[in-house]
C-alpha positions in Angstrom: -80.0 43.8 133.1 -78.8 40.4 131.9 -75.2 39.3 132.2 -73.5 36.2 131.0 -70.9 34.4 133.3 -70.2 30.9 132.0 -68.0 29.7 134.9 -69.8 30.5 138.1 -72.6 27.8 137.8 -72.7 24.3 139.0 -73.7 21.8 136.2 -77.5 21.8 136.7 -77.9 25.6 137.2 -78.2 28.0 134.3 -79.3 31.3 135.9 -79.5 33.3 139.1 -80.7 36.7 140.1 -78.7 39.0 142.2 -80.5 42.3 142.4 -80.7 44.1 139.9 -79.0 41.5 137.6 -80.1 38.3 136.0 -76.9 36.3 135.5 -77.0 33.5 132.9 -74.6 30.6 132.0 -75.0 31.1 128.2 -75.9 33.9 125.9 -78.5 31.8 124.1 -80.5 31.6 127.4 -81.5 35.2 127.0 -84.2 33.9 124.5 -85.6 31.4 127.1 -88.8 33.3 128.1 -89.6 30.8 130.8 -86.2 31.1 132.5 -86.2 34.9 132.2 -89.7 34.9 133.7 -88.6 32.7 136.6 -85.6 35.0 137.2 -87.9 38.2 137.0 -90.2 36.6 139.6 -87.1 36.5 141.9 -86.3 40.2 141.1 -89.8 41.1 142.3 -89.4 39.0 145.5 -86.1 40.6 146.2 -87.5 44.1 145.7 -90.5 43.5 147.9 -88.3 42.3 150.8 -85.9 45.2 150.3 -83.1 43.0 148.8 -80.9 42.1 151.8 -83.7 40.5 153.9 -84.6 38.4 150.8 -81.1 36.8 150.8 -81.1 36.2 154.6 -84.6 34.5 154.3 -83.5 32.5 151.3 -80.3 31.2 152.8 -82.1 30.4 156.1 -84.8 28.4 154.3 -82.1 26.6 152.3 -80.0 25.7 155.4 -83.1 24.5 157.3 -84.0 22.5 154.3 -80.6 20.8 154.2 -81.1 19.5 157.7 -84.7 18.6 157.1 -84.3 16.8 153.8 -80.7 15.8 153.9 -80.5 16.7 150.2 -79.1 20.0 148.7 -81.3 19.9 145.7 -84.5 19.0 147.6 -83.7 21.8 150.1 -83.4 24.3 147.2 -86.6 23.1 145.6 -88.5 23.6 148.9 -87.5 27.2 149.4 -90.7 29.2 149.3 -89.2 31.7 146.7 -88.3 28.9 144.4 -91.6 27.2 144.8 -93.4 30.3 143.7 -91.1 30.9 140.7 -91.2 27.3 139.5 -95.0 27.1 139.9 -95.5 30.3 137.8 -92.5 30.4 135.4 -94.6 29.3 132.5 -97.2 32.0 133.0 -95.6 34.9 131.2 -98.3 37.2 132.5 -97.8 36.2 136.1 -95.9 39.3 137.3 -98.7 41.6 136.0 -101.2 39.7 138.1 -99.1 38.7 141.1 -100.1 39.6 144.6 -97.6 41.1 146.9 -95.7 38.6 149.0 -97.2 35.7 147.0 -94.2 33.5 148.0 -95.8 33.3 151.5 -98.4 30.9 150.1 -95.5 28.4 149.6 -93.9 28.8 153.0 
């Protein structure tokens, strides 16, 4: 399910996934196949880690990255879940061929 909430996003962010929802900044983003694919990759990651552990792992990687890189965006871009999603967001068939726990290759 896709929801639109314009006022919860920092400037550079346009979407997020919070199981089982994809939340977008603008209605027109529903047509962005690459963005939707990116967020669907996150849905798959969340499901395979049974949702709550995904968020704990995600937050842990981000906080460690903040200390490691001293940069919020660089910390975000180095989260294994984000690396997998960004690397494969243009492959609209990725989820049909994705191996379980594929994010571990980026850890």
